[in-house]
C-alpha positions as CSV (number, residue, x, y, z in Angstrom):
1,X,36.3,115.8,118.7
2,X,37.8,113.0,116.6
3,X,41.1,111.6,116.8
4,X,42.8,109.4,114.2
5,X,44.8,106.3,114.6
6,X,48.2,108.1,114.6
7,X,47.4,110.6,117.1
8,X,45.8,108.1,119.2
9,X,48.9,106.2,119.3
10,X,51.1,108.7,120.2
11,X,49.1,109.5,123.1
12,X,49.1,106.1,124.4
13,X,53.1,106.1,124.4
14,X,53.7,109.4,125.6
15,X,54.6,110.1,129.3
16,X,55.7,107.0,130.9
17,X,56.6,107.6,134.5
18,X,56.1,111.6,134.3
19,X,54.5,112.7,137.6
20,X,50.6,113.5,137.4
21,X,49.9,117.2,136.8
22,X,48.4,119.4,139.4
23,X,44.6,118.8,139.9
24,X,44.8,115.2,139.3
25,X,43.4,113.0,142.3
26,X,46.0,110.6,143.5
27,X,44.0,107.7,145.9
28,X,46.9,108.2,148.5
29,X,45.8,111.9,149.2
30,X,42.0,111.5,150.5
31,X,41.0,114.1,153.3
32,X,42.3,117.3,151.7
33,X,40.7,116.3,148.6
34,X,36.9,116.4,150.0
35,X,35.9,119.5,148.6
36,X,37.1,118.8,145.0
37,X,34.1,116.5,144.2
38,X,31.9,119.1,142.4
39,X,31.8,117.4,138.9
40,X,28.3,116.3,138.2
41,X,28.0,112.4,138.3
42,X,27.9,111.5,134.3
43,X,25.2,108.9,133.5
44,X,25.4,106.6,130.5
45,X,22.5,107.0,128.0
46,X,19.7,104.1,128.6
47,X,19.3,102.1,125.4
48,X,16.5,99.9,125.0
49,X,16.9,98.7,121.3
50,X,14.3,98.8,118.3
51,X,12.0,95.9,117.7
52,X,12.4,94.2,114.5
53,X,10.5,91.2,113.3
54,X,10.0,90.4,117.0
55,X,13.6,90.7,118.0
56,X,15.1,93.8,119.8
57,X,17.8,94.9,118.0
58,X,21.0,97.0,119.0
59,X,23.5,98.7,116.9
60,X,26.9,99.2,118.6
61,X,30.2,100.7,117.4
62,X,33.7,100.2,118.9
63,X,35.2,103.6,118.2
64,X,37.9,106.0,119.0
65,X,37.2,109.3,121.0
66,X,38.2,112.2,123.2
67,X,37.4,112.5,126.8
68,X,37.8,115.4,129.2
69,X,38.3,113.9,132.4
70,X,40.6,116.5,133.9
71,X,39.1,119.6,132.5
72,X,41.3,121.4,130.0
73,X,43.4,118.3,129.2
74,X,41.9,116.2,126.4
75,X,42.2,112.5,126.8
76,X,42.2,110.0,123.8
77,X,39.9,107.2,124.5
78,X,37.7,104.5,123.0
79,X,33.9,103.9,123.8
80,X,30.9,101.9,122.5
81,X,28.8,104.5,120.6
82,X,30.6,106.9,122.6
83,X,33.8,108.7,123.5
84,X,34.0,106.4,126.4
85,X,32.3,103.2,128.0
86,X,28.9,102.6,126.4
87,X,25.3,102.9,127.0
88,X,23.0,101.0,129.4
89,X,21.7,98.0,127.5
90,X,18.3,97.1,128.9
91,X,16.1,94.1,128.0
92,X,13.3,92.0,129.5
93,X,13.5,88.3,130.5
94,X,12.0,86.4,127.5
95,X,13.0,88.8,124.9
96,X,15.0,87.7,121.5
97,X,17.8,90.3,121.1
98,X,20.3,90.8,118.1
99,X,23.3,92.8,118.7
100,X,25.0,94.4,115.6
101,X,28.5,95.3,116.7
102,X,30.5,97.1,114.2
103,X,34.7,97.6,115.0
104,X,35.7,101.1,113.9
105,X,39.0,100.6,115.6
106,X,42.3,99.8,113.7
107,X,42.8,96.6,115.6
108,X,41.0,93.8,116.0
109,X,38.5,93.5,119.1
110,X,35.3,91.4,120.5
111,X,32.6,92.1,122.9
112,X,31.6,90.0,125.6
113,X,28.3,89.5,127.3
114,X,29.4,88.9,130.8
115,X,26.9,87.2,133.0
116,X,24.9,85.8,130.4
117,X,23.6,82.2,129.5
118,X,23.9,82.1,125.9
119,X,25.4,80.0,123.0
120,X,29.1,79.8,122.9
121,X,29.3,81.2,119.6
122,X,27.5,84.2,120.7
123,X,29.4,84.8,123.8
124,X,32.0,87.7,122.3
125,X,35.3,85.6,123.8
126,X,38.3,85.7,122.5
127,X,37.2,83.5,119.8
128,X,34.7,85.7,118.4
129,X,37.0,88.4,116.9
130,X,35.6,91.4,115.0
131,X,38.2,92.5,112.5
132,X,38.7,96.3,111.8
133,X,36.1,97.6,109.6
134,X,33.8,94.5,110.2
135,X,30.5,93.8,111.9
136,X,29.6,91.0,114.1
137,X,26.0,89.8,114.9
138,X,25.4,87.9,118.2
139,X,21.6,86.7,118.5
140,X,20.1,84.9,121.6
141,X,17.4,84.8,124.0
142,X,17.2,86.5,127.3
143,X,16.7,83.6,129.8
144,X,17.4,84.9,133.1
145,X,15.6,87.0,135.5
146,X,16.3,90.5,136.7
147,X,19.9,91.3,137.3
148,X,22.7,93.8,136.5
149,X,25.3,92.3,133.9
150,X,28.1,94.3,132.0
151,X,29.6,94.1,128.5
152,X,33.5,94.5,127.5
153,X,36.2,93.7,125.3
154,X,37.6,90.2,125.6
155,X,40.4,90.3,123.0
156,X,43.2,87.7,123.6
157,X,46.0,89.5,125.5
158,X,44.6,92.4,124.9
159,X,41.7,92.5,127.1
160,X,43.4,94.8,129.7
161,X,44.1,97.7,127.6
162,X,41.0,97.6,125.7
163,X,39.1,97.9,128.7
164,X,41.2,100.2,130.1
165,X,40.5,102.6,127.6
166,X,36.7,102.5,127.7
167,X,35.6,99.1,126.0
168,X,32.9,98.4,128.7
169,X,29.4,99.4,129.4
170,X,26.3,98.0,131.8
171,X,23.5,95.4,130.6
172,X,20.2,95.4,132.6
173,X,17.7,92.7,132.6
174,X,14.4,93.2,133.9
175,X,11.5,90.6,134.9
176,X,7.9,90.5,136.1
177,X,8.7,89.3,139.7
178,X,11.2,92.4,140.3
179,X,8.8,95.0,138.7
180,X,6.4,93.8,141.4
181,X,8.6,94.5,144.4
182,X,8.4,98.2,144.6
183,X,11.9,98.7,144.6
184,X,13.5,101.9,143.1
185,X,13.4,101.7,139.4
186,X,13.3,104.9,137.6
187,X,16.5,105.1,135.7
188,X,18.7,108.1,136.6
189,X,16.4,109.5,139.0
190,X,16.3,106.5,141.7
191,X,18.1,103.7,139.9
192,X,21.6,104.8,139.3
193,X,24.2,103.0,137.6
194,X,28.2,103.2,139.2
195,X,30.8,101.9,137.0
196,X,33.8,102.4,139.6
197,X,37.3,102.8,137.6
198,X,40.6,103.8,138.6
199,X,43.0,105.3,136.2
200,X,46.2,106.8,135.8
201,X,47.3,109.7,133.6
202,X,50.0,111.1,132.1
203,X,51.1,115.2,132.3
204,X,49.5,115.9,129.2
205,X,46.2,114.3,130.1
206,X,46.7,110.7,128.2
207,X,46.1,107.6,129.8
208,X,49.1,105.6,131.3
209,X,48.6,102.0,131.2
210,X,51.0,99.1,132.5
211,X,54.4,100.9,132.4
212,X,56.1,98.8,135.1
213,X,56.5,95.3,136.3
214,X,54.4,96.3,139.2
215,X,51.6,97.1,137.1
216,X,51.6,93.7,135.3
217,X,52.3,91.5,138.2
218,X,49.8,92.9,140.6
219,X,47.4,94.3,137.8
220,X,47.0,97.8,136.9
221,X,45.7,100.2,139.5
222,X,45.4,103.7,138.7
223,X,45.9,106.8,140.8
224,X,42.5,108.6,139.7
225,X,39.2,107.5,140.9
226,X,36.4,107.5,137.9
227,X,32.6,106.6,138.5
228,X,30.8,106.3,135.0
229,X,33.9,108.3,133.6
230,X,33.6,111.3,136.2
231,X,36.4,112.3,138.1
232,X,35.7,113.9,141.6
233,X,32.2,113.0,141.2
234,X,29.4,114.6,142.9
235,X,25.6,112.9,142.6
236,X,22.6,114.7,143.5
237,X,20.1,112.4,145.0
238,X,16.3,113.2,143.9
239,X,14.8,110.3,146.1
240,X,15.5,109.5,149.9
241,X,15.8,106.1,148.9
242,X,18.1,105.4,146.1
243,X,19.4,102.1,144.6
244,X,22.6,101.9,143.4
245,X,23.9,99.4,141.0
246,X,27.8,99.3,141.4
247,X,30.2,97.4,138.7
248,X,33.7,97.0,140.0
249,X,34.8,97.9,136.2
250,X,38.7,98.3,137.1
251,X,41.1,96.2,135.7
252,X,42.5,94.9,139.2
253,X,41.6,97.1,142.1
254,X,39.5,95.4,144.9
255,X,37.2,98.0,146.6
256,X,35.8,98.1,150.3
257,X,32.9,100.2,149.8
258,X,31.5,102.1,152.7
259,X,30.0,105.8,153.6
260,X,32.4,107.9,155.6
261,X,29.6,108.1,158.4
262,X,29.5,104.5,158.5
263,X,25.6,104.2,157.6
264,X,23.9,101.1,157.2
265,X,22.5,100.5,153.6
266,X,20.7,97.2,152.3
267,X,22.2,95.0,149.7
268,X,19.6,93.5,147.4
269,X,21.6,92.0,144.8
270,X,24.7,90.0,143.7
271,X,26.1,89.1,139.9
272,X,23.3,87.2,139.3
273,X,20.3,89.0,140.5
274,X,18.0,89.5,143.6
275,X,18.9,88.1,147.0
276,X,16.1,86.3,149.0
277,X,16.0,89.3,151.3
278,X,17.7,92.4,151.9
279,X,21.1,92.2,153.8
280,X,22.0,94.9,156.3
281,X,25.4,95.9,155.7
282,X,28.2,98.8,156.3
283,X,30.5,97.8,154.0
284,X,31.3,95.5,151.0
285,X,33.9,94.3,149.2
286,X,33.8,94.3,145.6
287,X,36.7,92.6,143.1
288,X,37.0,93.1,139.7
289,X,33.9,92.1,137.5
290,X,31.6,91.8,140.7
291,X,28.4,93.5,141.0
292,X,26.0,94.5,143.7
293,X,22.9,96.5,143.8
294,X,22.3,98.6,147.2
295,X,19.5,100.8,148.5
296,X,20.7,103.9,150.5
297,X,18.6,106.3,152.4
298,X,19.5,110.0,152.4
299,X,18.2,112.7,154.7
300,X,16.9,115.6,153.2
301,X,19.9,118.2,152.9
302,X,22.5,115.9,154.1
303,X,26.2,115.0,152.2
304,X,28.1,112.1,152.7
305,X,31.2,110.6,150.8
306,X,31.6,107.1,149.6
307,X,34.5,105.8,149.7
308,X,37.1,103.0,150.0
309,X,38.7,101.6,153.4
310,X,41.6,99.4,153.5
311,X,40.6,95.8,153.0
312,X,40.8,93.3,156.1
313,X,44.1,91.9,156.5
314,X,44.2,88.0,156.4
315,X,46.5,86.0,158.7
316,X,49.7,84.6,157.4
317,X,51.9,86.3,154.8
318,X,55.3,84.6,156.0
319,X,58.3,85.5,154.1
320,X,59.6,85.2,150.6
321,X,57.3,86.1,147.7
322,X,54.3,85.7,149.8
323,X,55.5,88.1,152.2
324,X,56.7,90.5,149.7
325,X,53.4,90.7,147.5
326,X,51.4,91.0,150.9
327,X,53.5,93.9,151.9
328,X,52.9,95.7,148.1
329,X,49.3,95.2,148.3
330,X,49.2,96.7,151.9
331,X,51.3,99.6,150.8
332,X,48.9,100.2,147.9
333,X,45.7,99.9,149.8
334,X,45.0,103.1,151.6
335,X,41.6,104.9,152.3
336,X,40.2,107.3,149.6
337,X,37.1,108.8,148.6
338,X,35.1,107.6,145.5
339,X,31.8,110.1,145.2
340,X,30.1,112.8,147.1
341,X,26.4,112.0,147.6
342,X,24.5,115.4,148.1
343,X,20.9,115.2,149.1
344,X,20.0,119.0,149.0
345,X,17.3,118.2,146.5
346,X,15.9,115.7,148.7
347,X,12.7,116.7,150.3
348,X,10.5,113.6,151.5
349,X,11.0,110.7,153.3
350,X,12.1,107.4,152.0
351,X,9.4,105.0,150.4
352,X,9.0,101.5,151.9
353,X,10.9,98.5,150.5
354,X,10.1,95.0,150.8
355,X,11.5,92.9,153.4
356,X,11.3,89.8,151.1
357,X,12.9,89.7,147.6
358,X,13.0,86.4,145.3
359,X,14.0,83.1,146.0
360,X,17.1,82.7,144.1
361,X,17.9,79.4,142.3
362,X,20.2,76.7,144.3
363,X,21.3,73.2,143.6
364,X,21.6,70.6,146.6
365,X,25.0,69.4,146.9
366,X,24.1,65.8,146.5
367,X,22.9,66.5,142.7
368,X,26.3,67.4,141.6
369,X,27.6,64.6,139.6
370,X,31.1,65.3,139.5
371,X,33.7,68.1,141.4
372,X,36.1,70.0,139.0
373,X,39.3,71.2,141.0
374,X,41.1,74.4,139.6
375,X,44.5,75.9,141.2
376,X,45.3,79.6,140.5
377,X,48.9,80.1,140.6
378,X,51.7,82.5,140.2
379,X,54.9,81.1,139.8
380,X,58.5,82.6,140.4
381,X,59.5,82.4,136.8
382,X,57.3,85.0,135.6
383,X,58.7,86.0,132.1
384,X,56.9,89.5,131.9
385,X,58.5,91.5,128.9
386,X,57.3,95.1,128.1
387,X,55.2,94.0,125.2
388,X,51.3,93.4,125.9
389,X,51.2,90.4,123.5
390,X,53.2,88.2,125.6
391,X,52.4,85.2,127.6
392,X,53.7,84.4,131.0
393,X,55.4,81.1,129.9
394,X,55.8,77.9,132.1
395,X,56.2,78.7,135.9
396,X,53.9,82.1,135.4
397,X,50.1,82.9,135.9
398,X,48.6,79.8,135.2
399,X,45.3,77.5,136.3
400,X,46.4,74.0,137.3
401,X,49.9,74.6,136.1
402,X,48.8,75.7,132.4
403,X,48.8,79.0,130.9
404,X,46.3,79.7,128.5
405,X,46.5,78.1,125.1
406,X,43.6,79.3,122.7
407,X,44.0,75.7,120.8
408,X,43.5,73.8,124.1
409,X,40.2,72.6,125.5
410,X,40.7,72.5,129.5
411,X,37.4,70.5,130.4
412,X,34.4,69.0,128.5
413,X,31.2,69.4,130.6
414,X,27.8,67.4,129.4
415,X,24.9,69.5,128.7
416,X,22.5,69.6,131.7
417,X,24.8,68.3,134.5
418,X,25.4,69.9,138.0
419,X,28.9,70.3,138.9
420,X,30.8,71.7,141.9
421,X,34.0,73.3,141.1
422,X,36.6,73.6,143.8
423,X,38.9,76.8,143.5
424,X,42.2,76.7,145.4
425,X,44.3,79.9,145.2
426,X,48.1,78.8,146.2
427,X,49.5,82.1,144.8
428,X,50.4,85.3,147.1
429,X,47.5,87.4,146.1
430,X,43.7,87.5,146.0
431,X,42.3,86.7,142.4
432,X,38.7,87.1,141.3
433,X,37.4,83.8,139.4
434,X,34.9,84.1,136.5
435,X,33.2,81.4,134.8
436,X,31.4,82.3,131.3
437,X,27.8,81.1,130.6
438,X,26.6,80.2,134.2
439,X,25.4,81.7,137.3
440,X,26.6,79.7,140.4
441,X,25.9,79.5,144.2
442,X,29.1,79.4,146.7
443,X,28.9,76.5,148.8
444,X,31.7,77.4,151.3
445,X,34.8,79.2,151.9
446,X,37.5,77.0,153.5
447,X,34.7,74.9,154.9
448,X,32.5,77.8,156.0
449,X,28.9,78.8,154.3
450,X,29.3,82.2,152.7
451,X,27.8,85.2,154.5
452,X,24.2,86.4,153.7
453,X,25.8,89.0,150.9
454,X,27.1,86.3,148.6
455,X,24.2,83.9,149.4
456,X,22.7,84.5,145.7
457,X,23.5,83.6,142.2
458,X,26.8,84.8,141.4
459,X,29.2,84.6,138.3
460,X,32.5,86.2,139.8
461,X,33.9,85.1,143.2
462,X,37.1,86.5,145.0
463,X,39.4,83.6,146.2
464,X,41.8,85.2,148.8
465,X,45.4,84.0,148.9
466,X,45.5,80.5,150.8
467,X,41.8,80.0,150.3
468,X,39.5,77.1,148.6
469,X,36.2,77.9,147.4
470,X,33.6,75.6,146.5
471,X,30.7,76.5,144.2
472,X,27.9,74.6,142.4
473,X,26.3,75.2,138.9
474,X,24.4,74.1,136.2
475,X,25.1,74.2,132.4
476,X,22.0,74.4,130.5
477,X,20.2,75.4,127.4
478,X,23.3,75.2,125.0
479,X,26.1,72.8,123.6
480,X,28.6,73.0,121.3
481,X,31.7,70.6,121.1
482,X,33.7,73.1,119.0
483,X,32.9,76.5,120.3
484,X,34.3,77.0,124.0
485,X,33.5,79.4,127.1
486,X,36.3,80.9,129.0
487,X,37.2,80.8,132.8
488,X,39.6,83.0,134.1
489,X,41.0,85.5,136.9
490,X,39.3,88.6,136.2
491,X,42.2,90.8,137.1
492,X,42.6,91.7,133.6
493,X,46.5,91.9,133.1
494,X,46.6,88.1,134.7
495,X,43.9,87.1,132.4
496,X,45.9,88.7,129.3
497,X,49.2,86.9,130.9
498,X,47.7,83.0,130.7
499,X,45.5,82.7,134.0
500,X,42.5,81.5,131.7
501,X,41.4,78.3,130.6
502,X,38.7,77.2,128.2
503,X,35.7,74.6,128.2
504,X,32.9,73.2,126.1
505,X,29.5,72.1,127.0
506,X,28.8,68.5,124.8
507,X,25.2,67.0,124.5
């Protein structure tokens, strides 16, 4: 099916607070829906580009579409070479890549390469706008080792709604070291992408986005769980040992992932790539924008649910706004199922996996030439109008007391410098903090070293309310005094409303 601009806009504005129609998954009603998980998990197509004059070229189009999340109720969506979401892009370390991105929408957009080290003018942030009907080219060299990155809209003031309707996809990088580790690596067989998103729907099947003050203050959280765009997803394992590459692609929801039998699994990678060795886990907290890779062993014939369990409560809370928002978050954080894993096709035992992986890059604290401090804040004077093009204004969502100004550069970083960034959260809720261009290491959380699962390269870190997190990183390869990179909260409604800043790398 195709849909024109007028039909699309009508679908976006219909419904408002309408109750969800029968058959739509509501996250608060978990146990009785266990048997509903019968929809085969959709897997995005794998796209490896075409070699042209020594470069790997990808042709991508931002386009309108129609998706059938809820059976016979069509949902107007947007996607990248598809009705919803985009293909998995796969490249090799050392590749020269060229992306030609055509905007077939009737509003401007961008396409940001989240987690990539690349020139600022190729980053796809708010300054690289693609007008309707135009094509933007992004060209750079893949300098990073094996990892799972992603790409998504980063349109100024419109990131939240554009990602919510489908402008996102996964980006794999391979290298020689990872290929020698005997990890599950056959795409769609034992190497499986999982894009986790929560969405809300109106009675007619259309998506409902940010229709209340709560949605904009807390970030948009939906009532229906999608995995790769599949509601009530069922994954049929083909191999006993399966690798899941998991992206929290939600606008605002933080997941605390576990299997219903609380089985042990192995985390092998963070945002920026493989860990030094697999880490035994029974649950993992994943905030918006973060990725993990895990190995799960399934016994032949078994069936187990991947689910969210409530986040651990942090001490404090108090009264006033802090207490109010703590209460709101607790009320919205209940257990719910995500995906049924069925091993009825599995017949063989698990393959052996390595006990040592790679040595992730790190920097010594005494190598840092300076420390920069960033304070994340949500003020009481949040001037939240109903339009999505607004900023929060003075006293609203801010970093170091300043809301985003696309004409202001907040920091200038000398090329090659190693820096410590100290992120403090004085707001009443947690924020995932993302830095463009670099992968960093976490030095400490409130003076304590990070857990084993966070001792790898990352580009997004969850900073809890009242917490201080210290990061170390190096700014390499590219300098441009005029073209900035972003740093921001990855709750997309907060980013759109001003919790974002800009830095340039200068030679």
